[in-house]
C-alpha positions as CSV (number, residue, x, y, z in Angstrom):
1,M,-110.1,85.5,163.0
2,Q,-112.4,83.6,160.6
3,E,-111.2,85.1,157.4
4,N,-109.7,82.7,154.9
5,A,-106.6,84.2,153.5
6,I,-102.8,84.0,153.0
7,L,-100.2,86.0,154.9
8,L,-96.7,86.3,153.5
9,V,-94.2,86.0,156.3
10,N,-90.5,87.0,155.9
11,K,-89.1,84.1,157.9
12,E,-86.0,84.9,159.9
13,R,-83.0,82.6,160.2
14,G,-83.0,80.3,163.3
15,I,-86.7,79.6,163.6
16,S,-88.6,76.7,162.1
17,S,-91.4,77.1,159.6
18,N,-93.8,75.3,162.0
19,K,-93.0,77.8,164.8
20,V,-93.7,80.7,162.4
21,V,-97.1,79.1,161.5
22,N,-98.0,78.6,165.1
23,K,-97.0,82.1,165.9
24,V,-99.2,83.5,163.2
25,K,-102.1,81.3,164.4
26,F,-101.8,82.8,167.9
27,L,-101.3,86.4,166.7
28,L,-104.3,86.3,164.3
29,N,-106.5,84.1,166.6
30,A,-107.0,81.8,163.6
31,S,-108.7,78.4,163.9
32,K,-106.2,76.8,161.6
33,T,-102.9,77.7,159.9
34,G,-100.4,76.0,157.6
35,H,-97.8,76.9,155.0
36,L,-97.2,76.5,151.3
37,G,-93.6,75.1,151.3
38,T,-91.3,74.7,154.3
39,L,-88.0,76.5,154.8
40,D,-85.2,74.9,156.9
41,V,-84.4,76.4,160.3
42,L,-81.4,78.2,158.8
43,G,-83.4,79.4,155.8
44,E,-84.8,82.8,155.4
45,G,-87.3,84.5,153.1
46,V,-90.9,84.3,151.9
47,L,-93.1,81.7,153.7
48,P,-96.7,81.8,152.6
49,V,-98.9,81.0,155.6
50,T,-102.4,79.8,155.0
51,I,-105.2,80.9,157.3
52,N,-108.3,78.9,158.1
53,K,-109.8,77.3,155.0
54,A,-106.9,78.5,152.9
55,T,-105.0,75.5,154.2
56,K,-106.9,73.6,151.5
57,L,-104.6,75.3,149.0
58,F,-101.6,73.2,149.9
59,D,-101.9,70.6,147.1
60,Y,-102.8,73.4,144.6
61,F,-99.6,75.3,145.2
62,L,-97.4,72.3,146.0
63,E,-95.6,72.2,142.7
64,K,-94.9,75.9,142.3
65,D,-91.4,77.1,141.3
66,K,-89.0,78.7,143.8
67,E,-86.3,81.3,143.6
68,Y,-83.4,81.5,146.1
69,I,-80.4,83.7,146.8
70,T,-77.8,81.4,148.4
71,V,-74.1,81.4,149.4
72,F,-71.9,78.3,148.9
73,K,-68.4,77.8,150.3
74,F,-66.3,75.3,148.5
75,G,-63.5,73.3,150.1
76,Q,-65.6,72.7,153.2
77,T,-68.6,70.5,154.0
78,S,-70.7,69.0,156.8
79,P,-73.0,66.0,157.2
80,T,-76.0,68.3,156.8
81,L,-74.4,70.1,153.8
82,D,-75.1,73.4,155.6
83,L,-73.9,75.2,158.8
84,E,-76.3,73.3,161.0
85,G,-73.8,70.4,161.0
86,E,-70.2,70.4,162.2
87,L,-67.7,71.1,159.4
88,T,-65.8,67.9,158.7
89,K,-63.6,68.7,155.8
90,E,-61.5,71.6,154.7
91,D,-59.3,71.9,151.6
92,E,-57.0,74.8,152.6
93,S,-55.1,74.6,149.3
94,L,-58.3,75.4,147.2
95,N,-58.4,78.8,145.6
96,L,-61.4,78.9,143.2
97,Q,-62.0,82.0,141.0
98,E,-65.3,83.1,139.4
99,K,-64.3,81.8,136.0
100,D,-63.7,78.3,137.5
101,V,-67.2,78.2,138.9
102,K,-68.9,79.7,135.8
103,K,-67.4,76.9,133.6
104,V,-69.5,74.2,135.3
105,L,-72.8,76.0,135.9
106,S,-74.3,75.2,132.5
107,K,-74.2,71.5,133.4
108,F,-76.9,72.1,136.1
109,I,-79.5,73.8,133.9
110,G,-82.5,71.8,132.9
111,K,-84.1,68.6,134.1
112,Q,-81.9,66.3,136.2
113,N,-82.1,63.6,138.8
114,Q,-81.0,65.0,142.2
115,M,-80.2,63.0,145.3
116,P,-81.7,64.5,148.5
117,P,-79.4,65.1,151.4
118,Q,-79.1,62.4,154.1
119,F,-80.3,65.1,156.6
120,S,-83.7,65.8,154.9
121,A,-87.4,65.2,155.7
122,K,-87.7,62.5,153.1
123,K,-89.5,59.5,154.7
124,I,-88.0,56.0,154.6
125,N,-90.4,53.3,155.9
126,G,-92.3,56.0,157.9
127,K,-89.2,57.5,159.4
128,K,-87.6,60.8,158.3
129,A,-84.1,60.6,156.7
130,Y,-82.7,63.1,159.2
131,Q,-83.8,60.9,162.1
132,L,-82.0,58.0,160.7
133,A,-78.9,60.1,160.0
134,R,-78.9,61.3,163.7
135,E,-78.9,57.7,164.7
136,G,-75.8,57.1,162.5
137,K,-77.8,55.2,159.9
138,E,-77.7,55.9,156.2
139,A,-81.1,56.3,154.6
140,N,-81.7,54.5,151.3
141,L,-82.8,57.6,149.4
142,L,-83.8,57.7,145.8
143,A,-83.0,60.5,143.3
144,K,-85.8,62.7,142.2
145,E,-86.3,64.5,138.9
146,I,-86.1,68.3,139.4
147,S,-85.6,71.2,137.1
148,I,-83.2,74.2,137.4
149,Y,-84.3,77.0,135.1
150,N,-81.7,79.5,135.9
151,L,-78.4,79.4,137.9
152,E,-76.6,82.7,138.1
153,L,-73.3,83.4,139.8
154,L,-73.8,86.9,141.4
155,E,-70.5,87.5,143.1
156,K,-67.5,86.1,144.9
157,T,-67.9,87.1,148.6
158,D,-64.8,85.6,150.1
159,K,-62.1,83.0,149.4
160,N,-63.9,80.0,147.7
161,T,-67.2,81.6,148.7
162,F,-69.8,82.5,146.1
163,K,-73.3,84.0,146.0
164,F,-75.9,82.5,143.5
165,K,-79.4,83.1,142.3
166,V,-81.3,79.9,141.6
167,L,-84.7,79.5,139.9
168,C,-85.9,75.9,140.2
169,S,-88.8,73.5,140.5
170,S,-90.4,72.5,143.7
171,G,-88.6,69.7,145.5
172,T,-85.1,71.0,144.6
173,Y,-82.6,70.8,147.5
174,I,-80.3,73.8,147.3
175,R,-77.9,72.0,149.7
176,S,-77.7,69.1,147.2
177,L,-77.0,71.6,144.4
178,C,-74.1,72.9,146.4
179,R,-72.8,69.4,146.9
180,D,-73.1,68.5,143.2
181,I,-71.5,71.7,141.9
182,A,-68.6,71.1,144.4
183,T,-68.2,67.5,143.0
184,E,-68.0,68.9,139.5
185,L,-65.3,71.2,140.8
186,S,-63.5,68.2,142.3
187,T,-64.0,69.4,145.8
188,C,-66.6,69.6,148.5
189,G,-69.0,72.3,149.5
190,V,-71.3,73.7,152.2
191,M,-74.3,76.0,152.0
192,Q,-73.7,79.0,154.2
193,S,-77.0,80.8,153.8
194,I,-80.2,80.7,151.8
195,I,-83.0,83.2,151.2
196,R,-86.2,82.3,149.4
197,T,-87.1,85.4,147.3
198,K,-90.1,83.8,145.4
199,C,-92.5,80.9,146.2
200,G,-94.7,80.5,143.1
201,E,-96.2,84.0,142.6
202,F,-95.4,85.1,146.1
203,Q,-92.5,87.4,146.5
204,L,-90.2,88.4,149.4
205,K,-90.7,92.1,148.8
206,N,-94.4,91.7,149.7
207,S,-93.7,89.8,153.0
208,Y,-93.9,90.9,156.6
209,S,-91.6,90.1,159.5
210,L,-93.1,88.6,162.7
211,K,-92.4,91.9,164.5
212,E,-94.5,93.7,161.9
213,I,-97.3,91.2,162.2
214,E,-97.2,91.5,166.0
215,K,-97.7,95.3,165.6
216,G,-100.6,94.7,163.1
217,N,-98.6,96.1,160.2
218,F,-99.6,93.7,157.5
219,Q,-102.1,92.9,154.7
220,L,-103.7,89.6,154.0
221,I,-104.2,88.2,150.5
222,R,-107.8,87.3,149.9
223,L,-108.1,83.9,148.2
224,E,-110.2,85.1,145.3
225,N,-107.3,87.5,144.4
226,L,-105.1,84.5,143.7
227,F,-107.0,83.4,140.7
228,D,-107.5,85.1,137.3
229,Y,-110.7,83.5,136.2
230,E,-114.2,84.7,135.3
231,N,-116.7,85.0,138.2
232,M,-119.7,82.7,138.4
233,E,-122.6,83.2,140.8
234,V,-124.7,80.2,141.7
235,N,-128.2,80.2,143.4
236,K,-129.2,78.5,146.6
237,E,-130.3,75.3,144.9
238,E,-127.1,75.1,142.9
239,F,-125.1,75.7,146.0
240,S,-126.8,72.9,147.7
241,I,-126.0,70.5,144.8
242,L,-122.4,71.6,144.7
243,S,-122.1,71.2,148.5
244,N,-123.0,67.6,148.1
245,G,-120.3,67.0,145.5
246,A,-122.7,66.8,142.6
247,L,-122.6,68.6,139.2
248,I,-124.8,71.5,138.0
249,D,-125.7,72.5,134.5
250,C,-123.5,75.2,133.0
251,E,-123.6,76.7,129.5
252,K,-120.0,77.9,129.5
253,E,-116.8,75.9,129.4
254,G,-113.7,76.4,131.4
255,T,-112.6,77.3,134.9
256,F,-114.5,79.8,137.0
257,K,-114.3,81.5,140.4
258,V,-117.6,80.3,142.0
259,Y,-119.6,82.5,144.4
260,F,-122.8,82.1,146.4
261,D,-124.3,85.0,148.3
262,K,-121.0,86.9,147.8
263,Q,-119.0,84.1,149.4
264,F,-116.1,82.7,147.4
265,L,-116.6,78.9,147.2
266,G,-113.5,78.0,145.2
267,L,-112.8,77.1,141.6
268,G,-115.3,75.3,139.4
269,Q,-114.5,73.4,136.2
270,S,-117.1,73.2,133.5
271,V,-116.9,70.4,130.9
272,N,-119.6,69.2,128.5
273,G,-122.2,71.4,130.1
274,K,-121.6,70.3,133.6
275,L,-119.8,72.2,136.4
276,K,-118.1,70.7,139.4
277,I,-116.0,72.2,142.2
278,K,-112.4,71.3,141.6
279,L,-111.0,73.4,144.4
280,R,-113.3,73.6,147.4
281,L,-112.8,76.4,149.9
282,F,-116.1,76.2,151.9
């Protein structure tokens, strides 16, 4: 397949994002594939997979917001802050109610500095933090500013176990959020499950399982459909100039979807009568 597009995959629990990407590459016979935001092995939900030249969109979509449905159990924890690690603590006397949890949630709305988990893909001197953690070494991690726009308690599902909906900025660790809420409740916590329902504008309801993709039951998202800008057609000479990284004359100001011979080239930015390609997809 030579089409440049995005395929929304409903990733299952227990498979890595990289394996999903490689599976899509094989099934679609694509020359290149990637993704727009990884999910942990235990994570589920929407995973946007980029096909062929759509892999160039990674930086453009890197900072998009995310939405998750997640389940936290308080009174237990593990080194990984999820069920991938062995449970190391348990507070059998703990008996939290919904009102107890709701009292602390407002403290986590807005901008804040969040410490990543020790078991994370953050790199320390070229080595990933989880690699150091597996060697019994503690990574010297730095807190990162993140934003949580909405944090809603959906229901209590079991003793000390609660389901939440979280809308947050890119780079937010939901496992760390579980840890921090637990600390505010004077206990510990472990993330039992996580489903990503939104990744930027991409939604879980529009995603396809690998089984559906194997059967050919899916639709690709064409790249030009991702952007709501006016179209601009360039001629052969202008295309040649843009291909070399130079600017062309343009009477209009703003951002445009640029085409040559019906081929979508990417996004162009026009300032002071000159247009350049700011997102190149050719």
